[in-house]
N, C-alpha and C positions, 0 to 999 in steps of 0.2 A: 425300731425301724419304721419310718414314715413312708407311706405310699406316695410316689411321685405322680402328680397330675399336672400335665402341661397342655397349654393351648398350642396351636400350630406355630405361632410366632415364637413362643418360648422354646419349642423343640428346635426350630430353625436356629435360634440364637445359641442354644446349648451345643448343637452339633456342627455349627458353621455351615449349615445348608441354607438354601433359600426356601421360602414358602412354596414357590412354584416347583422346585425340585422335589420337595416332599409330596406334593399333590401328584406330580408325574410318576414318582415311584409307587404311589398308591394305585394309580391307573394301570401301571405295568405289573401290578400284583407282586412287587418286591417288598413293599411294606403292607402289613395287614390293615384293613380298614379300621379306623379308630372308633371307639364308642362315641356317643354324642351326649352332650349335656342337655339339660332341660331347655336351654336357649338354642339348641342345635349347633353348638360349637363342637368342633372335633376335640376329643380328649385323648391325650397320649400318655403312656406310662413308660416305665424303665425299659420294658421289652422293646418298645419302639426306638428308644434312645440307642440301645445296644445294637439293634438290627441296622439302624441308619448309620451308626459308626462303622459297622462291618462293611456296609455297602460303600461308604465313602472311602474306606481304606482300599477296597478292591478297585474302585474307580481311580484312586491315586496310583495304582499299579497298572493302569491303562487297560483294565479288563472291560469287556463288553457287558452289556446288560444281560445277554444270554449266558455268558460265563458266570456272572454273578448269580443269576437265577439258579443255575445248576449247583453252584456252591451253597447257596441258601437251602436248596433241597437236601443236599448232603448234611448240612448243619442241622436241619430240622428232623433228620432221621439218624440220631447219634448211634443207633445200634448197627448201622450199616458199616461195611469196611470202607477204607479210604482209597482204594485202588482207583476209583473214578476221579477223585480229587487229584491224585498224582498225575493221572493221564491228562486231565484238563490243564494242570499247571505246566506239564511238559510241552503241550501244544502251544500254550501261551508264551512260554520261553522261546520256542521256535519262531513264533510270530514276531517277538521282540528282536530276535537275532536277524530275521529277514528285514525288519524295519531299520535296524542299525545299518545293514548293508545298503539299503536304499538311501538312507540319510547321508552316508559317506559318499555315495555316488553323486548325490545331489550337491554336496559340498564341493566336489571336484568340478561339477558342471558350473556352479555359481562362481567359483574362483576363475575358471577359464573365461566365463562371460565377463567377469570384472576386469580381466586382463586386456580386454578389447578397448577399454577407454581409460587411458592412463593420464590424460590431461583434460583440463576443463576446456570445452569447446562448444560449438553450437549443437543443439540437440539433433539437428539434421545430420551432423557428422558423427554422432555418438555411436561408437561401436557396440555398446550394450544394447541400445534400442534396435540397431540393425541386426544384431545377433538374435534378439527375441523375435524380430519380424521374419527371419529366415527359417520358418518352421519346416519348409520343404526338405531341409538338410537333415531333419531329425526323424528317426524311426519312431512312429507313434507308440510302439511298445516300450520305448525308453523314456517316455514322458513321466514315468513314476505312477504311484498309486495314491499319492496324497490327495485327499479330498476334504481336507479341513477338519479332521476330527477322528471320529470313531472308526474302528476297523471291523 
């Protein structure tokens, strides 16, 4: 068995991450600080690869960094019971269900908006643009929670 020694670019390539993401995860204390070479290069090993793969899998499931941090804490204490893991995942499932409901409502709103302009005409007469401009008709609480990314 050979010891795997990787520079940050090699770790990024092996895990499908960007160098910036790896540095960010280090700053967020999700990845342990790597050792340094004599030339002051970051040196990563198999443990970094596995941990980064775990983090990326959690991110692919739309988990927040705080949720991932909690899961990593559980993972780092294997003698603990997994009740907290179950609770975290149950809460995340609830969040996903809420988000699905929001997205379905968004789809209905977009379809209704799209139905306002069924023919090509001047933008001045465009029902979609007029509908978007009439924000007075919309309860601000119904504008959704989408903010472009993380929850």
